[in-house]
C-alpha distance (Angstrom), angle and dihedral (degrees) to the residues before:
residue distance angle dihedral
M1 . . .
V2 3.81 . .
A3 3.82 91.1 .
L4 3.81 92.2 50.4
A5 3.80 90.2 45.7
Q6 3.80 91.0 53.6
L7 3.80 90.6 48.9
A8 3.83 90.1 52.8
I9 3.81 93.3 46.2
G10 3.79 94.0 42.9
A11 3.80 89.6 54.3
A12 3.83 92.5 55.3
A13 3.80 93.2 94.4
I14 3.81 89.9 49.9
F15 3.81 90.8 52.5
A16 3.81 89.7 46.9
R17 3.80 92.2 51.3
F18 3.82 89.8 57.3
A19 3.82 91.1 48.0
L20 3.81 91.8 50.0
V21 3.81 93.7 59.3
T22 3.82 90.4 87.6
G23 3.82 101.9 -1.0
G24 3.80 131.7 78.8
P25 3.82 121.5 -118.9
L26 3.82 95.3 -117.8
A27 3.80 94.1 48.7
V28 3.81 92.4 44.0
S29 3.81 91.0 50.3
A30 3.80 91.5 47.7
A31 3.80 92.3 50.2
R32 3.80 92.1 48.1
L33 3.80 93.5 52.0
A34 3.80 94.4 41.2
L35 3.80 92.4 53.7
A36 3.80 90.9 47.0
A37 3.82 92.8 45.5
V38 3.82 96.3 56.6
P39 3.84 97.8 68.5
I40 3.82 91.5 35.3
V41 3.82 93.4 54.7
A42 3.81 91.3 43.4
L43 3.81 91.1 52.5
A44 3.81 91.8 45.2
A45 3.81 90.7 51.5
W46 3.81 91.3 49.4
R47 3.81 91.6 50.5
G48 3.79 94.4 43.5
R49 3.81 95.1 -113.2
L50 3.80 94.4 132.2
R51 3.80 92.3 70.0
R52 3.80 111.5 121.6
I53 3.82 108.5 -118.9
D54 3.79 106.3 159.9
D55 3.83 125.5 18.5
R56 3.80 93.9 -153.9
T57 3.80 91.4 53.4
E58 3.80 91.2 47.7
W59 3.80 90.6 57.1
R60 3.80 90.6 42.7
L61 3.81 89.6 56.7
V62 3.80 90.7 49.8
L63 3.80 87.0 57.1
A64 3.81 89.7 47.2
G65 3.81 89.7 52.5
L66 3.80 91.5 52.6
V67 3.80 91.3 49.6
L68 3.81 89.1 48.1
A69 3.81 88.8 53.9
L70 3.82 89.3 53.8
H71 3.81 89.7 50.2
F72 3.81 94.1 54.7
A73 3.81 94.9 39.3
T74 3.81 94.0 54.0
W75 3.80 97.6 38.0
I76 3.81 96.2 48.9
S77 3.82 89.5 43.1
S78 3.82 88.8 54.4
L79 3.81 90.1 62.7
R80 3.80 88.4 72.1
F81 3.80 92.0 58.4
A82 3.81 104.2 29.2
S83 3.78 137.4 45.3
V84 3.79 119.3 -94.5
A85 3.81 90.8 -114.8
I86 3.81 97.1 53.0
S87 3.81 95.3 38.5
T88 3.80 91.7 51.6
L89 3.79 92.9 43.4
L90 3.80 93.6 51.5
V91 3.80 94.0 46.3
C92 3.84 88.0 51.1
S93 3.82 90.1 58.1
V94 3.82 89.3 87.3
P95 3.85 94.9 117.8
V96 3.81 90.0 60.0
W97 3.80 93.7 53.0
T98 3.80 91.1 43.0
E99 3.81 87.4 54.4
I100 3.81 90.6 51.6
I101 3.81 91.6 51.8
E102 3.80 91.7 47.0
A103 3.81 90.8 48.0
V104 3.82 90.3 53.7
R105 3.81 89.4 49.9
R106 3.83 93.7 48.2
R107 3.82 92.6 39.4
R108 3.77 89.2 -138.4
I109 3.78 136.1 79.5
D110 3.81 131.2 -159.7
P111 3.84 125.2 -136.3
V112 3.84 95.2 -103.5
A113 3.80 92.2 51.3
S114 3.81 90.1 46.5
A115 3.80 90.6 53.1
S116 3.82 92.4 49.2
I117 3.79 93.1 49.0
V118 3.80 94.6 46.1
G119 3.81 90.3 45.4
A120 3.79 93.0 51.1
L121 3.80 93.4 48.1
L122 3.81 90.9 46.9
G123 3.81 91.2 49.2
V124 3.80 92.2 49.3
A125 3.81 90.2 48.5
I126 3.83 90.2 52.7
V127 3.81 92.1 48.6
V128 3.80 92.6 47.5
G129 3.79 92.2 47.4
A130 3.80 95.3 45.0
P131 3.82 115.0 104.8
D132 3.80 95.6 -120.0
R133 3.81 117.6 140.7
A134 3.80 92.5 -163.2
N135 3.81 91.7 64.2
T136 3.80 112.0 55.8
P137 3.83 123.5 -174.4
L138 3.83 88.6 -112.2
G139 3.81 92.3 54.2
I140 3.80 92.0 48.0
A141 3.82 91.6 47.2
L142 3.81 92.4 50.0
A143 3.81 91.9 49.7
L144 3.81 91.0 49.5
V145 3.80 91.4 49.5
G146 3.80 87.4 50.8
A147 3.81 89.9 53.7
L148 3.81 92.4 47.5
A149 3.80 90.8 48.3
F150 3.80 91.0 52.8
A151 3.82 90.4 47.9
A152 3.81 87.8 54.0
Y153 3.81 89.8 47.8
L154 3.81 91.0 54.6
L155 3.79 92.6 49.5
V156 3.80 92.7 48.4
V157 3.80 92.2 48.3
R158 3.80 92.7 47.2
G159 3.79 89.5 60.6
T160 3.80 95.2 56.7
D161 3.78 125.4 112.5
P162 3.86 108.4 -79.0
R163 3.80 89.3 -130.5
Y164 3.82 86.8 74.5
D165 3.81 107.1 81.9
T166 3.81 126.1 -164.5
L167 3.80 93.7 -83.3
A168 3.80 91.9 49.5
V169 3.81 90.6 50.0
I170 3.81 99.9 48.3
S171 3.82 93.1 40.5
R172 3.81 84.7 65.7
T173 3.80 103.9 33.9
Y174 3.83 96.8 46.6
P175 3.84 95.7 55.7
V176 3.81 92.4 43.2
A177 3.80 90.9 51.2
A178 3.82 91.9 45.7
I179 3.82 92.5 50.9
A180 3.82 92.9 46.2
L181 3.80 91.6 50.1
A182 3.82 92.5 45.5
L183 3.82 90.8 52.4
A184 3.81 91.4 47.6
A185 3.81 91.5 47.6
S186 3.80 90.7 49.9
A187 3.80 93.3 47.8
L188 3.81 92.8 48.6
R189 3.83 93.8 38.0
D190 3.77 90.9 -121.8
P191 3.82 105.5 172.6
L192 3.77 132.6 -133.5
P193 3.82 115.7 -129.2
A194 3.79 113.7 -72.7
A195 3.80 115.2 -85.5
G196 3.80 91.6 -113.2
D197 3.81 94.9 45.6
W198 3.79 98.6 103.6
R199 3.80 91.9 170.4
G200 3.80 91.2 55.9
W201 3.80 93.4 50.3
A202 3.80 91.1 42.9
G203 3.80 87.7 53.9
I204 3.81 91.7 52.9
L205 3.82 92.2 47.0
A206 3.80 91.1 48.0
M207 3.81 91.6 50.4
A208 3.80 91.7 49.2
L209 3.80 99.8 41.7
L210 3.81 104.1 28.8
S211 3.82 106.3 26.9
Q212 3.80 98.7 30.5
L213 3.79 108.2 31.1
F214 3.80 102.1 27.0
G215 3.81 101.7 27.9
H216 3.78 101.8 46.5
T217 3.80 94.3 32.9
A218 3.81 89.7 54.2
L219 3.81 91.8 50.6
N220 3.80 91.5 50.5
A221 3.82 89.2 49.4
A222 3.81 92.0 47.1
V223 3.81 91.8 57.2
R224 3.81 88.0 65.2
V225 3.82 92.9 62.8
L226 3.83 103.4 22.7
S227 3.79 130.2 51.4
A228 3.80 114.9 -86.6
T229 3.82 88.9 -129.8
F230 3.82 91.7 57.0
V231 3.80 93.6 47.3
A232 3.81 91.9 45.8
T233 3.81 91.6 48.8
M234 3.80 89.8 51.2
T235 3.80 88.5 60.2
L236 3.81 86.5 73.3
L237 3.79 84.9 78.4
E238 3.81 90.6 68.3
P239 3.83 98.1 79.9
V240 3.80 90.8 39.1
I241 3.81 92.0 53.3
A242 3.81 90.6 45.7
A243 3.82 91.5 50.8
V244 3.82 93.2 49.2
L245 3.81 93.0 47.7
A246 3.82 92.1 46.3
A247 3.81 91.1 50.6
W248 3.81 90.1 50.8
L249 3.82 99.4 42.5
F250 3.82 103.8 29.7
A251 3.82 101.3 21.9
E252 3.82 89.4 -122.0
R253 3.78 113.0 170.7
L254 3.79 128.8 -175.6
G255 3.77 119.4 -134.1
P256 3.84 116.9 -122.6
L257 3.82 94.8 -101.6
T258 3.80 92.8 43.3
A259 3.80 89.9 50.4
L260 3.82 90.0 49.9
G261 3.81 90.6 51.3
A262 3.79 89.9 48.1
I263 3.81 91.7 53.0
V264 3.82 91.2 49.7
I265 3.82 91.2 50.3
L266 3.81 91.1 47.4
G267 3.80 89.9 52.9
A268 3.81 90.8 49.0
I269 3.81 91.1 51.5
A270 3.83 89.9 50.2
L271 3.81 90.3 53.5
A272 3.80 92.3 47.3
I273 3.81 92.1 49.7
R274 3.80 92.3 51.4
D275 3.80 89.5 49.3
L276 3.82 91.2 50.1
P277 3.83 105.4 45.3
G278 3.79 92.1 167.4
I279 3.79 94.4 62.0
G280 3.79 92.3 95.9
E281 3.82 92.0 56.4
T282 3.79 94.3 67.2
P283 3.83 119.1 91.9
A284 3.80 109.2 -100.9
P285 3.81 126.8 -152.5
C-alpha cells in the first residue's frame, strides 16, 4: 500500500503539468482541493468530526488552511518554470526546513541536523548555479516557498488540540485552502482548464482522487501499522518517481551539475527524516 501510495503521490506533478497546459496554477490548485474536500467533509460529518470542540483550535486550523493554500499555489506554479524532478525534489525538502525552524526554537542544533541543513543548502546552491534552462531561479524559488509553506503547515497542525484527529483536521484545512485559492484565482482571473481539455481535467481529477485522497490517506493509515521512520523514509521515492515519469512522458533530462545537486539534496532530506522520526505522524496534504 505504501509503494502504491508513493506512486500516486509521485505522479502528482505529472498530473499537474497536464492540467497547466490550459489552466492556471491557482485555479488548478483550487479545483484539486475542492474535489478532494467534498468526500472528506462528507465523511467527517458522518463521523461527527465537524463538531466544534475548541475555538482556538478552529482558528488555528483556518490559519493552517491558508498556509496550505500558499503551499499548493507556489508549488504548482513552480512547475511552469522548473522541471518536474527539481520542483518535486525541492518541495519534498520539508523535513530540512522543519529542522531549521525547530533548531531556532531550541536554540541548539545536533550534528545530524547540521549535516542535513548544510547538505540541503549546498544542493540548492548547486542546482541554482547549474546552467540548466529547464530550471529557472523563479521556478526554484517558488518550489522552495512551497516547501517552507508546508513546513509551516505541519508546525501549525502539530499545535492543535489532540482531540482533533487527522480527519477532523483535513476536513477543515482542505475547504479553507480551496476557498482561498478560488478567491485568489477569481481576483487574478486565473483560468481553469478549457472545457474541451480532457487531459487537463483528467489531471485535476487524478491529483484529487489518486494523489490526494488515496496517496496521502494511505500513508496516514500505514503509520498505524508500520514505523513512522520507515514510512517517512519511503517518501524519498516521491522525487525519484516524479523524475522517472517526467523523463518518460516529457523527455525531461537533468544536466550533470543539476543531477549532482539533486543527489545532495536527496541525501540531506534522508538525514533530516532520520533525525525527525515523528514527521510521518503528522497529517499531510
